[in-house]
N, C-alpha and C positions, 0 to 999 in steps of 0.2 A: 504493500500500500504506500502511495506517495502522498505526503501531506501538503506540499506546496501546490497551489491550484494551477499555476502556469506550467510547472514541470509535469504535473499529472496530465494536463490537457495535451501537452506536447508528446508525452509518452503514449497516451491513449490514441491520439491521432495517428501516430506512427504504426502502432499495432493494427489499427483498423485498416489503414491503407495497405499494409503488408498482406493482410488477410484477403483483400480484393484485388491486389496488384495484377495478378495474372489475368483475371477476368477483364479488368479495365484495359490492360494492354492489348488484349485480343479483340475487344469489341470494335465492330466496324462503324458504330454510331456512338453518340455520347452515352456513356454508362451512367444510368440514373440510380443514385444511391439515396435511399430514404433515411432520414435521421429523425426519429420520433421520440419526443420527451415532453412530459407535462410541464406546466408553467414553472419557471424558475430552475429547471433542471440543468441549465447550462448548454443547451443544444446549439444556440447561436454562436456562443464562444467557441465550442468544439468545432462547429462547421467552418468558422474562419481559420482556425488552426489547421484543419484538414486541407482547406484550400491552399494555404501557404505552403504546406509540406508537399501537396500534390504538384503544385507548380514548380517547386524546387526539383521534383523528379521529372520535370519536362512535360507534364500533362496540363494543358490549358483547362482551367476549372472555373465553373460558375456556381455560386450559392444562391438558391432561390428559397424564399421563406413563404410558407403558406399564409402567414400573417399579412404579407404585403398584398394579398389578393382579397382581403376583406372588401365588401361593398362599402361605398362611401356612406357617410352619415345620412345624407338625404335619401339614398336608396334604401337604407335600413329603416328609415322613417316610413317609407312606403310599405315595407314588409310589416312593420308594426301596426300600421293602419289597416292593411288588408287581411292579415292573418292572425297576429297576436302581438300585444304590446311588448312582450319580453324580447321580441326580435329586434328591438331598437338597440340592444346591447350586442356588440360584436363578439364573435368567438365560436358559437356553436355551428355545427353543420347547417348549411343553408344561408350563412352570412358571408361565404366566400364566393367569388366569381370563378368557379371551377372551369368553365368553358374558356375563359381568358388564359388561365394557367395551362390548360391543355394545348391551346393554340401557340403559346410561347414555347412550350416543349417541342412541339412539332416543327417550329421554325428554326430552332437553334442549330440543327445540322447544316443549314444553308446560310448561317450568319456570315456577313462580310462587311468590309469597310463601306462598300457601296449600298448594301442593304442590311444595316444593323437591325437587331431585334430588340425593341424596347420592352421593358416590363415594369409594372407599377411599384411604387413605394407607398407604404402606409405610415402616416404620422400618428403614433399612439398618443402623443401629447395633445393633439388636436382632434383625435378620434375620427380622422378622415384621410382620404388619399391626398398625396401631394399632386399638384397639377401635372398633366402629361408632359409638359415642356421640361420638367425636372426628373423625368424617369431615366434610370440608367439604360444603357444600350450595349448589347453584346455585338462585337464587330468581328468575331472569329468563331469558328465551330469549336465548342469545347470537347475535350476528351472525357471529362468527368463533370457531371452535374449533381450537386448535393442539394436535395430538397429537404428542408427541415420544417417541422411543424408540430404543434401539440397534439393534433388529432390523427396524425399520419398512421394509416394502417388499421384504424378502428373499424370493426364491422358493426352493423346494426344490432341492437338488442332484440331479444325475443319480446313479442308483444306482452306476454305475461309480466315481464320485468318492469313494464312501464306503468302498471296500474297504481302502485303505491308511491307516493311522493318521497323523495330522499331528504328533503330539508324544508325549512319554513317557506322559502321562496316558492317552491313548487306547491306547497300546501295552501298558501294564501293567494298566490298570483296565477297559478295554473291548476286550480282545483279539479277541473274536468279533464285535464291531461291534453288539451288541444296542442299546446306548445311542444311538449315533449314527444308526442306522437308525430307531429309535423317534422321536428328535428330528426327523429329517428328515420323517418321516410326519406328525408333529404340525404341522409348518410348513404343511401343506396346509390345515389348519383356520384358519390366519391369513389365507389369501388373500381370503375374502369381506370381511374388515376392510380389507385393502389396497385392494380395489376400491371401497370407500366413500370413499376419499380423493379430494377434488376436485383436489388437486395434491400432489406430493411434492417436498420440498426435501431434498437430500442434502448433508451436510457431509463432504467427502472428505479424509481424512487421507493423508499420503504413503505410509505402509506400516504393517504390523502392529507392527514394533518400536517405532515412535513411539507407537502406541496403548498398548502395554504401559507405556511410560514415562509417558504422560499419566495413565493410570489409577493407576499406582503413586503418583504425586504426590497424587492425591485421597486415597488411603488414608493417606499420611503425614500429611495434614492432619487426618484422623479420629484417628489415633494421638496427635497433638499435643493433641487435645481430650479424650483419654482415653475415646473412644467404647467402649461395653462389648465389642463384637465386632470392633473394628478389627484388621486383619491385619498381621502383621509381613511382612518381605520374602519369606520362604520360603513363607508361607501365600498371599501375593499371587500368586506365580508359579504355584502350583497352581490357585488360583481362576481366574486368567486363562486357563489352559489349557483350561478348559471352553468358553471363548468363541472360541478361536483358529480352529477350523475355519470357523464361520460368519462370523467377522470377515473372514478372508481371502476368503471367498466374496463377502461384501458389497463389499469393496474392489474386487473384480474385476468385479462385475456391476451394482451399484446405479447408477453414473453413467448407464448406458444406459437405465435405467428412470425417471430423474428428470425432473421438469419444470423444476427449477432445480438447479444443482450449484455448490456453493461449495468451492473448492480452498484447502487450507491448506498452509503449510510446516511444518517441524518445530517452530517456535516459536509455532504457531497464528496466524500472520499470514495474512490472506487474500491469495492470489496470483492468484485467478481467480474469476469469477462468470459462469456461462453459463445461458441460458434456452433451452428446447427447445420 
């Protein structure tokens, strides 16, 4: 176990790239590596380290975040009005523009200086997308694409599992289950994307309570920077309640679906690394 976070990330990134190096090298198209981890698990930091090391190995690499494909605030307002008020909050399946992500992935093999491929950026501090004029552009075909996201790889729950609310938010604001049934149905539309993954790496936290703690630490950092829409503790509790159902489902089911599983303790120290 490595205690220093940066050293741990560097070592872990190297191990993971070693594991998939042969497959990445042989692939005739961009190798799509999924990196799934719940809120605060460090997936974005690990993805950046993997990109740096992959490019040092001579593999042009792009990192895409599922979070950047959230619908804008105005689009989620429409969902909230037409389907359920809880859809105003970003995060759950159905609040990402999956078709846009699929089109970006399809275009990347042909990326060039003359025809660069733009992809969105989401500003969490303002809870909406940045203007398209500020979107990054890919101007070369990548050898490796790392797609990271909190819900990556999750399969829909069984209908019976949706009947009982998991927290006060569901109990008081979704008493008839309309929101959670709709979200679960939307998750089916994500499955074609999951099937495009050449491999899935899961960052496995100990439990949901630890995830709440990690995500709250992130928000405290935003508050310290005076981010426009940073949440106080009470707002954070409500925000995280939107994710609890599928986060618990992910903790219980994703390791069995993973090609590699990284296990963490409560301090984000790696305690195990398994390949399947």
